[in-house]
TORBAZA-236075 format. One record per residue (C-alpha): x, y, z; residue number from 0; residue in one letter; chain. Coordinates in nm, 2 decimals. Layout:
// residues N
<site <X,Y,Z>,NUM,'a','A'>;
...
//
This chain:
// residues 487
<site <-0.11,1.27,-0.58>,0,'m','A'>;
<site <0.08,0.94,-0.62>,1,'i','A'>;
<site <0.20,0.87,-0.97>,2,'v','A'>;
<site <0.40,0.60,-1.15>,3,'i','A'>;
<site <0.71,0.69,-1.36>,4,'k','A'>;
<site <0.52,0.72,-1.69>,5,'e','A'>;
<site <0.26,0.95,-1.54>,6,'e','A'>;
<site <0.54,1.17,-1.39>,7,'m','A'>;
<site <0.70,1.19,-1.73>,8,'l','A'>;
<site <0.37,1.29,-1.88>,9,'r','A'>;
<site <0.32,1.56,-1.62>,10,'i','A'>;
<site <0.66,1.71,-1.71>,11,'e','A'>;
<site <0.58,1.69,-2.08>,12,'q','A'>;
<site <0.24,1.85,-2.04>,13,'q','A'>;
<site <0.38,2.13,-1.83>,14,'s','A'>;
<site <0.50,2.31,-2.14>,15,'g','A'>;
<site <0.83,2.38,-1.96>,16,'q','A'>;
<site <1.17,2.29,-2.09>,17,'s','A'>;
<site <1.39,2.04,-1.91>,18,'v','A'>;
<site <1.62,2.32,-1.80>,19,'e','A'>;
<site <1.33,2.52,-1.64>,20,'i','A'>;
<site <1.20,2.21,-1.47>,21,'l','A'>;
<site <1.54,2.14,-1.33>,22,'m','A'>;
<site <1.57,2.50,-1.20>,23,'e','A'>;
<site <1.23,2.47,-1.03>,24,'q','A'>;
<site <1.31,2.14,-0.87>,25,'a','A'>;
<site <1.66,2.23,-0.76>,26,'g','A'>;
<site <1.55,2.57,-0.62>,27,'t','A'>;
<site <1.27,2.41,-0.43>,28,'a','A'>;
<site <1.50,2.14,-0.29>,29,'c','A'>;
<site <1.76,2.40,-0.19>,30,'a','A'>;
<site <1.50,2.60,0.00>,31,'g','A'>;
<site <1.39,2.29,0.20>,32,'r','A'>;
<site <1.76,2.18,0.26>,33,'i','A'>;
<site <1.83,2.53,0.39>,34,'r','A'>;
<site <1.54,2.48,0.64>,35,'e','A'>;
<site <1.67,2.14,0.74>,36,'l','A'>;
<site <2.03,2.25,0.80>,37,'t','A'>;
<site <2.22,2.52,0.98>,38,'s','A'>;
<site <2.48,2.77,0.85>,39,'p','A'>;
<site <2.75,2.57,1.02>,40,'e','A'>;
<site <2.68,2.26,0.82>,41,'d','A'>;
<site <2.91,2.14,0.54>,42,'i','A'>;
<site <2.70,1.99,0.26>,43,'i','A'>;
<site <2.84,1.73,0.02>,44,'l','A'>;
<site <2.62,1.68,-0.29>,45,'i','A'>;
<site <2.66,1.35,-0.48>,46,'l','A'>;
<site <2.55,1.41,-0.84>,47,'c','A'>;
<site <2.48,1.16,-1.11>,48,'g','A'>;
<site <2.53,1.21,-1.48>,49,'k','A'>;
<site <2.16,1.25,-1.57>,50,'g','A'>;
<site <1.89,1.50,-1.48>,51,'n','A'>;
<site <1.88,1.40,-1.11>,52,'n','A'>;
<site <2.24,1.51,-1.10>,53,'g','A'>;
<site <2.14,1.83,-1.28>,54,'g','A'>;
<site <1.90,1.89,-0.99>,55,'d','A'>;
<site <2.20,1.85,-0.76>,56,'g','A'>;
<site <2.40,2.11,-0.95>,57,'f','A'>;
<site <2.11,2.36,-0.92>,58,'v','A'>;
<site <2.09,2.29,-0.55>,59,'i','A'>;
<site <2.46,2.35,-0.51>,60,'a','A'>;
<site <2.44,2.68,-0.69>,61,'r','A'>;
<site <2.13,2.80,-0.49>,62,'a','A'>;
<site <2.28,2.72,-0.14>,63,'l','A'>;
<site <2.49,3.04,-0.14>,64,'t','A'>;
<site <2.47,3.07,0.24>,65,'d','A'>;
<site <2.61,2.71,0.30>,66,'r','A'>;
<site <2.95,2.56,0.24>,67,'r','A'>;
<site <2.89,2.31,-0.04>,68,'v','A'>;
<site <3.10,2.05,-0.21>,69,'m','A'>;
<site <3.00,1.86,-0.52>,70,'v','A'>;
<site <3.12,1.51,-0.62>,71,'f','A'>;
<site <3.05,1.37,-0.97>,72,'l','A'>;
<site <2.96,1.02,-0.87>,73,'a','A'>;
<site <2.96,0.89,-1.23>,74,'e','A'>;
<site <3.18,1.14,-1.41>,75,'g','A'>;
<site <3.07,1.43,-1.63>,76,'a','A'>;
<site <2.70,1.48,-1.70>,77,'p','A'>;
<site <2.56,1.34,-2.02>,78,'v','A'>;
<site <2.22,1.51,-2.06>,79,'s','A'>;
<site <2.22,1.86,-2.22>,80,'a','A'>;
<site <2.02,2.01,-1.93>,81,'a','A'>;
<site <2.25,1.86,-1.66>,82,'a','A'>;
<site <2.56,1.97,-1.85>,83,'l','A'>;
<site <2.42,2.33,-1.87>,84,'n','A'>;
<site <2.36,2.33,-1.50>,85,'a','A'>;
<site <2.70,2.18,-1.43>,86,'f','A'>;
<site <2.87,2.46,-1.64>,87,'q','A'>;
<site <2.72,2.72,-1.41>,88,'q','A'>;
<site <2.89,2.58,-1.10>,89,'l','A'>;
<site <3.19,2.73,-0.93>,90,'d','A'>;
<site <3.47,2.50,-1.00>,91,'e','A'>;
<site <3.59,2.54,-0.65>,92,'g','A'>;
<site <3.29,2.33,-0.53>,93,'m','A'>;
<site <3.41,2.02,-0.71>,94,'l','A'>;
<site <3.57,1.73,-0.52>,95,'v','A'>;
<site <3.82,1.52,-0.70>,96,'a','A'>;
<site <3.79,1.14,-0.68>,97,'a','A'>;
<site <4.11,1.11,-0.47>,98,'d','A'>;
<site <3.97,1.37,-0.23>,99,'d','A'>;
<site <3.63,1.21,-0.18>,100,'f','A'>;
<site <3.72,1.02,0.15>,101,'p','A'>;
<site <3.83,1.34,0.31>,102,'a','A'>;
<site <3.52,1.53,0.19>,103,'a','A'>;
<site <3.30,1.25,0.32>,104,'l','A'>;
<site <3.47,1.27,0.66>,105,'a','A'>;
<site <3.45,1.65,0.67>,106,'q','A'>;
<site <3.09,1.70,0.57>,107,'c','A'>;
<site <2.79,1.70,0.81>,108,'t','A'>;
<site <2.51,1.66,0.55>,109,'v','A'>;
<site <2.50,1.45,0.23>,110,'i','A'>;
<site <2.26,1.52,-0.05>,111,'v','A'>;
<site <2.19,1.22,-0.27>,112,'d','A'>;
<site <2.12,1.34,-0.63>,113,'a','A'>;
<site <2.27,1.04,-0.82>,114,'v','A'>;
<site <1.97,0.86,-0.97>,115,'y','A'>;
<site <1.61,0.97,-1.01>,116,'g','A'>;
<site <1.28,0.79,-1.09>,117,'f','A'>;
<site <1.43,0.64,-1.40>,118,'g','A'>;
<site <1.66,0.40,-1.22>,119,'f','A'>;
<site <1.60,0.03,-1.28>,120,'h','A'>;
<site <1.80,-0.28,-1.21>,121,'g','A'>;
<site <2.11,-0.32,-1.00>,122,'t','A'>;
<site <2.40,-0.09,-0.91>,123,'l','A'>;
<site <2.74,-0.11,-1.08>,124,'s','A'>;
<site <3.03,-0.22,-0.86>,125,'d','A'>;
<site <3.16,0.13,-0.85>,126,'a','A'>;
<site <2.83,0.28,-0.73>,127,'m','A'>;
<site <2.79,-0.01,-0.48>,128,'r','A'>;
<site <3.13,0.08,-0.33>,129,'g','A'>;
<site <3.04,0.45,-0.32>,130,'l','A'>;
<site <2.70,0.40,-0.16>,131,'f','A'>;
<site <2.85,0.16,0.10>,132,'r','A'>;
<site <3.08,0.44,0.21>,133,'q','A'>;
<site <2.78,0.68,0.23>,134,'v','A'>;
<site <2.57,0.44,0.43>,135,'n','A'>;
<site <2.86,0.38,0.68>,136,'r','A'>;
<site <2.94,0.75,0.72>,137,'a','A'>;
<site <2.69,0.83,0.99>,138,'d','A'>;
<site <2.59,1.16,0.84>,139,'k','A'>;
<site <2.25,1.32,0.78>,140,'t','A'>;
<site <2.14,1.22,0.43>,141,'v','A'>;
<site <1.88,1.39,0.22>,142,'i','A'>;
<site <1.78,1.21,-0.10>,143,'s','A'>;
<site <1.63,1.39,-0.39>,144,'i','A'>;
<site <1.30,1.24,-0.52>,145,'d','A'>;
<site <1.40,0.87,-0.51>,146,'i','A'>;
<site <1.68,0.72,-0.30>,147,'n','A'>;
<site <1.96,0.63,-0.54>,148,'s','A'>;
<site <1.95,0.26,-0.62>,149,'g','A'>;
<site <1.58,0.22,-0.57>,150,'c','A'>;
<site <1.31,0.18,-0.83>,151,'e','A'>;
<site <1.02,0.43,-0.86>,152,'c','A'>;
<site <0.73,0.20,-0.93>,153,'d','A'>;
<site <0.82,-0.14,-0.77>,154,'s','A'>;
<site <0.99,0.00,-0.46>,155,'g','A'>;
<site <1.26,-0.26,-0.52>,156,'r','A'>;
<site <1.60,-0.15,-0.38>,157,'c','A'>;
<site <1.95,-0.27,-0.45>,158,'d','A'>;
<site <2.10,-0.40,-0.12>,159,'p','A'>;
<site <2.35,-0.11,-0.13>,160,'d','A'>;
<site <2.11,0.17,-0.22>,161,'a','A'>;
<site <2.14,0.50,-0.04>,162,'v','A'>;
<site <1.96,0.52,0.30>,163,'h','A'>;
<site <1.84,0.86,0.39>,164,'s','A'>;
<site <1.70,1.05,0.69>,165,'d','A'>;
<site <1.47,1.25,0.46>,166,'i','A'>;
<site <1.36,1.19,0.10>,167,'t','A'>;
<site <1.22,1.49,-0.08>,168,'l','A'>;
<site <0.95,1.38,-0.33>,169,'a','A'>;
<site <0.94,1.61,-0.63>,170,'l','A'>;
<site <0.59,1.74,-0.73>,171,'d','A'>;
<site <0.41,1.40,-0.66>,172,'c','A'>;
<site <0.47,1.11,-0.44>,173,'y','A'>;
<site <0.57,0.79,-0.62>,174,'k','A'>;
<site <0.49,0.42,-0.53>,175,'p','A'>;
<site <0.84,0.40,-0.38>,176,'f','A'>;
<site <0.75,0.66,-0.12>,177,'h','A'>;
<site <0.43,0.46,-0.02>,178,'m','A'>;
<site <0.63,0.14,0.04>,179,'l','A'>;
<site <0.85,0.26,0.32>,180,'r','A'>;
<site <0.76,-0.02,0.56>,181,'k','A'>;
<site <0.88,-0.28,0.31>,182,'h','A'>;
<site <1.21,-0.12,0.19>,183,'h','A'>;
<site <1.28,0.11,0.50>,184,'r','A'>;
<site <1.52,0.32,0.29>,185,'m','A'>;
<site <1.42,0.65,0.45>,186,'f','A'>;
<site <1.29,0.77,0.79>,187,'r','A'>;
<site <1.05,1.02,0.64>,188,'s','A'>;
<site <0.94,1.14,0.30>,189,'a','A'>;
<site <0.83,1.50,0.23>,190,'e','A'>;
<site <0.64,1.63,-0.07>,191,'l','A'>;
<site <0.78,1.93,-0.25>,192,'l','A'>;
<site <0.51,2.07,-0.48>,193,'p','A'>;
<site <0.64,2.22,-0.80>,194,'l','A'>;
<site <0.32,2.37,-0.92>,195,'g','A'>;
<site <0.30,2.16,-1.23>,196,'l','A'>;
<site <-0.05,2.09,-1.38>,197,'p','A'>;
<site <-0.19,1.75,-1.32>,198,'h','A'>;
<site <-0.47,1.75,-1.58>,199,'d','A'>;
<site <-0.57,1.41,-1.71>,200,'n','A'>;
<site <-0.34,1.24,-1.46>,201,'i','A'>;
<site <-0.53,0.97,-1.27>,202,'q','A'>;
<site <-0.26,0.86,-1.02>,203,'g','A'>;
<site <-0.29,0.58,-0.77>,204,'l','A'>;
<site <-0.60,0.55,-0.55>,205,'t','A'>;
<site <-0.57,0.73,-0.21>,206,'e','A'>;
<site <-0.78,0.70,0.11>,207,'m','A'>;
<site <-0.81,0.90,0.43>,208,'d','A'>;
<site <-1.08,0.99,0.67>,209,'e','A'>;
<site <-1.25,1.25,0.44>,210,'d','A'>;
<site <-1.24,1.02,0.14>,211,'r','A'>;
<site <-1.37,0.73,0.34>,212,'f','A'>;
<site <-1.66,0.93,0.49>,213,'l','A'>;
<site <-1.75,1.05,0.14>,214,'a','A'>;
<site <-1.80,0.69,0.03>,215,'l','A'>;
<site <-1.96,0.56,0.35>,216,'y','A'>;
<site <-2.33,0.62,0.35>,217,'p','A'>;
<site <-2.52,0.78,0.63>,218,'e','A'>;
<site <-2.83,0.59,0.74>,219,'r','A'>;
<site <-3.15,0.75,0.62>,220,'d','A'>;
<site <-3.42,0.80,0.88>,221,'e','A'>;
<site <-3.64,0.55,0.69>,222,'t','A'>;
<site <-3.36,0.28,0.70>,223,'a','A'>;
<site <-3.44,-0.07,0.83>,224,'y','A'>;
<site <-3.23,-0.38,0.88>,225,'k','A'>;
<site <-3.26,-0.49,0.52>,226,'g','A'>;
<site <-3.19,-0.16,0.35>,227,'t','A'>;
<site <-2.86,-0.28,0.22>,228,'y','A'>;
<site <-2.95,-0.64,0.19>,229,'g','A'>;
<site <-2.80,-0.94,0.37>,230,'k','A'>;
<site <-2.43,-1.01,0.42>,231,'t','A'>;
<site <-2.36,-1.38,0.43>,232,'f','A'>;
<site <-2.05,-1.51,0.60>,233,'i','A'>;
<site <-1.94,-1.88,0.56>,234,'i','A'>;
<site <-1.66,-1.94,0.81>,235,'a','A'>;
<site <-1.52,-2.14,1.09>,236,'g','A'>;
<site <-1.50,-2.51,1.18>,237,'s','A'>;
<site <-1.41,-2.72,1.48>,238,'r','A'>;
<site <-1.12,-2.56,1.66>,239,'g','A'>;
<site <-1.15,-2.23,1.46>,240,'m','A'>;
<site <-1.46,-2.06,1.60>,241,'a','A'>;
<site <-1.25,-1.75,1.65>,242,'g','A'>;
<site <-1.21,-1.70,1.28>,243,'a','A'>;
<site <-1.59,-1.70,1.24>,244,'l','A'>;
<site <-1.64,-1.46,1.53>,245,'c','A'>;
<site <-1.38,-1.22,1.40>,246,'l','A'>;
<site <-1.55,-1.22,1.06>,247,'n','A'>;
<site <-1.87,-1.12,1.24>,248,'l','A'>;
<site <-1.70,-0.86,1.45>,249,'i','A'>;
<site <-1.56,-0.71,1.13>,250,'g','A'>;
<site <-1.90,-0.70,0.97>,251,'a','A'>;
<site <-2.03,-0.53,1.28>,252,'r','A'>;
<site <-1.75,-0.28,1.26>,253,'t','A'>;
<site <-1.84,-0.18,0.91>,254,'a','A'>;
<site <-2.21,-0.13,1.00>,255,'g','A'>;
<site <-2.37,-0.44,0.84>,256,'a','A'>;
<site <-2.74,-0.42,0.92>,257,'g','A'>;
<site <-2.83,-0.78,0.85>,258,'y','A'>;
<site <-2.57,-1.06,0.88>,259,'v','A'>;
<site <-2.63,-1.43,0.81>,260,'c','A'>;
<site <-2.38,-1.70,0.89>,261,'c','A'>;
<site <-2.32,-2.05,0.77>,262,'l','A'>;
<site <-2.10,-2.25,1.01>,263,'c','A'>;
<site <-2.03,-2.60,1.14>,264,'d','A'>;
<site <-2.28,-2.70,1.40>,265,'e','A'>;
<site <-2.00,-2.78,1.65>,266,'s','A'>;
<site <-1.91,-2.41,1.68>,267,'i','A'>;
<site <-2.26,-2.26,1.65>,268,'y','A'>;
<site <-2.31,-2.24,2.03>,269,'p','A'>;
<site <-1.97,-2.05,2.07>,270,'i','A'>;
<site <-2.05,-1.80,1.79>,271,'a','A'>;
<site <-2.41,-1.75,1.89>,272,'a','A'>;
<site <-2.31,-1.66,2.25>,273,'v','A'>;
<site <-2.04,-1.43,2.13>,274,'r','A'>;
<site <-2.24,-1.26,1.85>,275,'c','A'>;
<site <-2.61,-1.21,1.92>,276,'l','A'>;
<site <-2.75,-1.04,1.61>,277,'t','A'>;
<site <-2.66,-1.27,1.31>,278,'p','A'>;
<site <-2.90,-1.53,1.18>,279,'v','A'>;
<site <-2.72,-1.86,1.19>,280,'f','A'>;
<site <-2.74,-2.16,0.96>,281,'y','A'>;
<site <-2.58,-2.44,1.16>,282,'p','A'>;
<site <-2.45,-2.71,0.92>,283,'l','A'>;
<site <-2.49,-3.07,1.04>,284,'s','A'>;
<site <-2.58,-3.25,0.72>,285,'s','A'>;
<site <-2.56,-3.23,0.35>,286,'a','A'>;
<site <-2.93,-3.12,0.34>,287,'d','A'>;
<site <-2.85,-2.84,0.58>,288,'d','A'>;
<site <-2.56,-2.73,0.36>,289,'r','A'>;
<site <-2.77,-2.73,0.04>,290,'r','A'>;
<site <-3.06,-2.55,0.20>,291,'n','A'>;
<site <-2.83,-2.29,0.34>,292,'a','A'>;
<site <-2.65,-2.24,0.01>,293,'l','A'>;
<site <-2.99,-2.19,-0.16>,294,'q','A'>;
<site <-3.05,-1.91,0.09>,295,'a','A'>;
<site <-2.72,-1.76,0.00>,296,'v','A'>;
<site <-2.79,-1.77,-0.37>,297,'l','A'>;
<site <-3.14,-1.62,-0.33>,298,'e','A'>;
<site <-3.09,-1.36,-0.06>,299,'q','A'>;
<site <-2.72,-1.25,-0.04>,300,'a','A'>;
<site <-2.60,-0.90,-0.12>,301,'a','A'>;
<site <-2.24,-1.01,-0.05>,302,'s','A'>;
<site <-2.07,-1.33,0.06>,303,'v','A'>;
<site <-1.74,-1.43,0.22>,304,'s','A'>;
<site <-1.60,-1.78,0.23>,305,'f','A'>;
<site <-1.29,-1.93,0.37>,306,'g','A'>;
<site <-1.19,-1.80,0.72>,307,'s','A'>;
<site <-1.12,-2.09,0.94>,308,'g','A'>;
<site <-1.30,-2.35,0.73>,309,'i','A'>;
<site <-1.02,-2.60,0.73>,310,'n','A'>;
<site <-1.23,-2.88,0.89>,311,'r','A'>;
<site <-1.57,-2.77,0.75>,312,'l','A'>;
<site <-1.75,-3.07,0.60>,313,'e','A'>;
<site <-1.85,-3.01,0.23>,314,'g','A'>;
<site <-1.63,-2.71,0.18>,315,'r','A'>;
<site <-1.55,-2.81,-0.18>,316,'q','A'>;
<site <-1.91,-2.83,-0.27>,317,'e','A'>;
<site <-1.97,-2.49,-0.11>,318,'i','A'>;
<site <-1.68,-2.33,-0.31>,319,'l','A'>;
<site <-1.79,-2.49,-0.64>,320,'d','A'>;
<site <-2.15,-2.37,-0.59>,321,'t','A'>;
<site <-2.04,-2.02,-0.51>,322,'l','A'>;
<site <-1.80,-1.99,-0.80>,323,'l','A'>;
<site <-2.05,-2.13,-1.04>,324,'g','A'>;
<site <-2.38,-1.98,-0.92>,325,'q','A'>;
<site <-2.32,-1.68,-0.70>,326,'c','A'>;
<site <-2.41,-1.35,-0.86>,327,'r','A'>;
<site <-2.31,-1.10,-0.59>,328,'v','A'>;
<site <-1.96,-1.00,-0.48>,329,'p','A'>;
<site <-1.77,-1.29,-0.32>,330,'l','A'>;
<site <-1.47,-1.25,-0.08>,331,'v','A'>;
<site <-1.24,-1.55,-0.07>,332,'l','A'>;
<site <-1.00,-1.57,0.23>,333,'d','A'>;
<site <-0.76,-1.82,0.39>,334,'a','A'>;
<site <-0.86,-2.18,0.32>,335,'e','A'>;
<site <-1.10,-2.06,0.05>,336,'g','A'>;
<site <-0.80,-1.94,-0.14>,337,'l','A'>;
<site <-0.58,-2.25,-0.06>,338,'r','A'>;
<site <-0.85,-2.47,-0.21>,339,'m','A'>;
<site <-0.80,-2.31,-0.55>,340,'i','A'>;
<site <-0.51,-2.51,-0.71>,341,'k','A'>;
<site <-0.52,-2.35,-1.05>,342,'d','A'>;
<site <-0.58,-1.97,-1.08>,343,'p','A'>;
<site <-0.77,-2.03,-1.41>,344,'n','A'>;
<site <-1.06,-2.15,-1.19>,345,'q','A'>;
<site <-1.11,-1.78,-1.10>,346,'l','A'>;
<site <-1.19,-1.70,-1.47>,347,'r','A'>;
<site <-1.50,-1.93,-1.44>,348,'q','A'>;
<site <-1.66,-1.73,-1.15>,349,'a','A'>;
<site <-2.00,-1.59,-1.23>,350,'a','A'>;
<site <-1.96,-1.31,-0.97>,351,'c','A'>;
<site <-1.72,-1.03,-0.88>,352,'p','A'>;
<site <-1.43,-1.19,-0.68>,353,'l','A'>;
<site <-1.23,-1.02,-0.40>,354,'i','A'>;
<site <-0.93,-1.22,-0.29>,355,'l','A'>;
<site <-0.75,-1.15,0.04>,356,'t','A'>;
<site <-0.42,-1.35,0.05>,357,'p','A'>;
<site <-0.11,-1.29,0.25>,358,'h','A'>;
<site <0.22,-1.34,0.06>,359,'i','A'>;
<site <0.24,-1.71,0.13>,360,'g','A'>;
<site <-0.12,-1.77,0.01>,361,'e','A'>;
<site <-0.06,-1.56,-0.30>,362,'f','A'>;
<site <0.26,-1.74,-0.38>,363,'s','A'>;
<site <0.07,-2.07,-0.38>,364,'a','A'>;
<site <-0.23,-1.94,-0.57>,365,'l','A'>;
<site <-0.02,-1.77,-0.84>,366,'s','A'>;
<site <0.26,-2.03,-0.85>,367,'h','A'>;
<site <0.51,-1.74,-0.82>,368,'m','A'>;
<site <0.81,-1.74,-0.60>,369,'d','A'>;
<site <0.75,-1.53,-0.29>,370,'a','A'>;
<site <1.07,-1.33,-0.34>,371,'e','A'>;
<site <0.96,-1.24,-0.70>,372,'a','A'>;
<site <0.63,-1.11,-0.56>,373,'v','A'>;
<site <0.80,-0.91,-0.29>,374,'e','A'>;
<site <1.04,-0.75,-0.55>,375,'a','A'>;
<site <0.74,-0.58,-0.71>,376,'d','A'>;
<site <0.42,-0.61,-0.51>,377,'r','A'>;
<site <0.23,-0.34,-0.69>,378,'p','A'>;
<site <0.32,-0.46,-1.04>,379,'g','A'>;
<site <0.26,-0.83,-0.96>,380,'v','A'>;
<site <-0.07,-0.75,-0.79>,381,'a','A'>;
<site <-0.19,-0.53,-1.08>,382,'a','A'>;
<site <-0.09,-0.79,-1.34>,383,'a','A'>;
<site <-0.27,-1.08,-1.15>,384,'f','A'>;
<site <-0.59,-0.87,-1.09>,385,'a','A'>;
<site <-0.61,-0.78,-1.46>,386,'t','A'>;
<site <-0.53,-1.13,-1.59>,387,'e','A'>;
<site <-0.78,-1.31,-1.37>,388,'y','A'>;
<site <-1.05,-1.03,-1.35>,389,'n','A'>;
<site <-1.04,-1.01,-0.97>,390,'v','A'>;
<site <-0.99,-0.75,-0.70>,391,'v','A'>;
<site <-0.67,-0.86,-0.53>,392,'l','A'>;
<site <-0.60,-0.76,-0.17>,393,'v','A'>;
<site <-0.23,-0.86,-0.12>,394,'l','A'>;
<site <-0.18,-0.82,0.25>,395,'k','A'>;
<site <0.13,-0.70,0.42>,396,'g','A'>;
<site <0.28,-0.40,0.60>,397,'a','A'>;
<site <0.16,-0.19,0.31>,398,'h','A'>;
<site <-0.14,-0.39,0.18>,399,'t','A'>;
<site <-0.18,-0.36,-0.20>,400,'i','A'>;
<site <-0.53,-0.35,-0.35>,401,'v','A'>;
<site <-0.55,-0.40,-0.73>,402,'a','A'>;
<site <-0.85,-0.39,-0.96>,403,'s','A'>;
<site <-0.92,-0.57,-1.29>,404,'p','A'>;
<site <-0.89,-0.23,-1.46>,405,'q','A'>;
<site <-0.54,-0.18,-1.34>,406,'g','A'>;
<site <-0.62,0.06,-1.05>,407,'e','A'>;
<site <-0.37,0.04,-0.76>,408,'i','A'>;
<site <-0.40,0.13,-0.39>,409,'y','A'>;
<site <-0.10,0.11,-0.15>,410,'i','A'>;
<site <-0.23,0.13,0.20>,411,'n','A'>;
<site <-0.06,0.36,0.45>,412,'q','A'>;
<site <-0.28,0.30,0.76>,413,'s','A'>;
<site <-0.21,0.03,1.03>,414,'g','A'>;
<site <0.07,-0.06,1.27>,415,'n','A'>;
<site <0.22,-0.37,1.44>,416,'p','A'>;
<site <-0.09,-0.41,1.66>,417,'a','A'>;
<site <-0.24,-0.59,1.35>,418,'l','A'>;
<site <0.05,-0.85,1.36>,419,'a','A'>;
<site <-0.16,-1.11,1.55>,420,'q','A'>;
<site <-0.37,-1.41,1.45>,421,'a','A'>;
<site <-0.72,-1.32,1.34>,422,'g','A'>;
<site <-0.64,-0.98,1.20>,423,'s','A'>;
<site <-0.71,-1.10,0.84>,424,'g','A'>;
<site <-1.04,-1.26,0.95>,425,'d','A'>;
<site <-1.14,-0.92,1.09>,426,'l','A'>;
<site <-1.05,-0.76,0.76>,427,'l','A'>;
<site <-1.25,-1.01,0.56>,428,'t','A'>;
<site <-1.56,-0.93,0.77>,429,'g','A'>;
<site <-1.51,-0.56,0.72>,430,'i','A'>;
<site <-1.48,-0.58,0.34>,431,'i','A'>;
<site <-1.77,-0.82,0.31>,432,'t','A'>;
<site <-2.00,-0.58,0.50>,433,'a','A'>;
<site <-1.88,-0.28,0.30>,434,'l','A'>;
<site <-1.97,-0.44,-0.04>,435,'l','A'>;
<site <-2.35,-0.37,-0.02>,436,'p','A'>;
<site <-2.29,-0.03,0.12>,437,'l','A'>;
<site <-2.04,0.10,-0.14>,438,'l','A'>;
<site <-2.16,-0.10,-0.45>,439,'h','A'>;
<site <-1.81,-0.11,-0.59>,440,'d','A'>;
<site <-1.59,-0.42,-0.52>,441,'p','A'>;
<site <-1.26,-0.23,-0.57>,442,'y','A'>;
<site <-1.35,0.07,-0.35>,443,'m','A'>;
<site <-1.50,-0.16,-0.09>,444,'s','A'>;
<site <-1.17,-0.34,-0.06>,445,'a','A'>;
<site <-0.97,-0.02,-0.06>,446,'v','A'>;
<site <-1.20,0.14,0.21>,447,'a','A'>;
<site <-1.20,-0.18,0.41>,448,'g','A'>;
<site <-0.82,-0.21,0.41>,449,'v','A'>;
<site <-0.78,0.15,0.51>,450,'w','A'>;
<site <-1.04,0.13,0.78>,451,'l','A'>;
<site <-0.89,-0.19,0.92>,452,'h','A'>;
<site <-0.56,-0.01,0.96>,453,'g','A'>;
<site <-0.69,0.33,1.06>,454,'h','A'>;
<site <-0.88,0.18,1.36>,455,'l','A'>;
<site <-0.56,0.01,1.46>,456,'a','A'>;
<site <-0.39,0.35,1.45>,457,'d','A'>;
<site <-0.67,0.50,1.67>,458,'l','A'>;
<site <-0.63,0.21,1.91>,459,'a','A'>;
<site <-0.27,0.32,1.99>,460,'l','A'>;
<site <-0.39,0.65,2.12>,461,'l','A'>;
<site <-0.49,0.48,2.44>,462,'h','A'>;
<site <-0.35,0.12,2.42>,463,'r','A'>;
<site <-0.01,-0.04,2.41>,464,'a','A'>;
<site <0.08,-0.19,2.07>,465,'v','A'>;
<site <0.09,-0.54,2.20>,466,'n','A'>;
<site <-0.23,-0.51,2.40>,467,'m','A'>;
<site <-0.48,-0.42,2.13>,468,'v','A'>;
<site <-0.77,-0.66,2.12>,469,'d','A'>;
<site <-0.93,-0.72,1.78>,470,'l','A'>;
<site <-1.28,-0.74,1.93>,471,'d','A'>;
<site <-1.24,-0.37,2.02>,472,'s','A'>;
<site <-1.29,-0.27,1.65>,473,'w','A'>;
<site <-1.66,-0.19,1.68>,474,'p','A'>;
<site <-1.60,0.05,1.97>,475,'e','A'>;
<site <-1.31,0.21,1.78>,476,'l','A'>;
<site <-1.54,0.26,1.48>,477,'m','A'>;
<site <-1.79,0.42,1.71>,478,'n','A'>;
<site <-1.52,0.66,1.84>,479,'e','A'>;
<site <-1.42,0.75,1.48>,480,'f','A'>;
<site <-1.77,0.81,1.35>,481,'l','A'>;
<site <-1.89,0.99,1.66>,482,'f','A'>;
<site <-1.59,1.23,1.64>,483,'r','A'>;
<site <-1.67,1.30,1.28>,484,'r','A'>;
<site <-2.04,1.37,1.35>,485,'g','A'>;
<site <-2.17,1.05,1.20>,486,'r','A'>;
//
């Protein structure tokens, strides 16, 4: 389970256990794992804060009876009652005086970071900044307890001098911080230490894996035909950007769309029609073509996407205005379709469910927020925007964030640098658009599409080099995945 800070506090409160007992459970569990990760010859230096995370560190020190342990009070004496109680049970011989810290740091082989927990917010003090710089330069094995000190639980924002670790031990539940590793790169790996606490009435963040995806993804009934799930309409491409349209169509094929219709500039129709044989094309060469095709969209579509590669598409503003004002089925807006929206309040006027798929630059322009401010709290910013404008937001990145109007959050874990190539987003747009009629839920369609997009990239690396993965191989990768799982 992945939980935010408030939910973790509620889990602790609902457990019925005192803070002292919870501290003993957490510290004992951490000590057991640290014992497995170290050898009897190791010298372990535990950095303890003045709060309950420091209390966990005191319990760890007491429990590691078969290791040589030193304890340094990073912020002075503990201030919480539970931490003070744990501190008073320590052997005074373990304590390292401030003047002796440099020698202890040089002597130790393993550092345990138990200074700040999931309650940390803001920036480090000058004193902590100096201490953590010494730790980060020490070239020792570092194990952080729950959250790396100097990092925020929910946003994943980290002070520039926060503690870097080899392993971070997540207590009881993963937190958003653990799911954002590719962005902050504060640890090499995170491990979950279950504490056996009840998780009743705790929703947590949305999660996705092969089993969850297949539970959502419908199997074709023996009576199925091409129109069982309706028609997926894709409006994409323009002169010089036929590839964006083709990748939309390849994405739709990957997701298993049975009936795809495509509106495109007449100049690229021959290219797309040769590359993709099954879609029904509506080549646009005049205003009449455009209006007739749009009428087909409004009357027949089960889902629609608009925007990939439409930079030179004649009449694109009329198309967008018509879709926002009259479309009643889920609409995916991508690339130029997003850049055409100058005021996010336009989104409130949409007559249909909207799924937006911006990268950070497109989202910064759409939201009128500084990109650095967005990066500082991607989950929080995405959730706030999705709620305010009643959209499903797919904020693309190394860990793509999907947010629903109801405040649900998904932090994607699938994918790799093979996706760092032009056209990857167009492929994703096609996948999501095709999943919408299959899953009947805009948010879960976006979540499943983002996960699948990345998961197939992960499968590609089983037999391809990372810089040699072709995006047009996604349908075959999907076939391998489904065939392996008996689908």
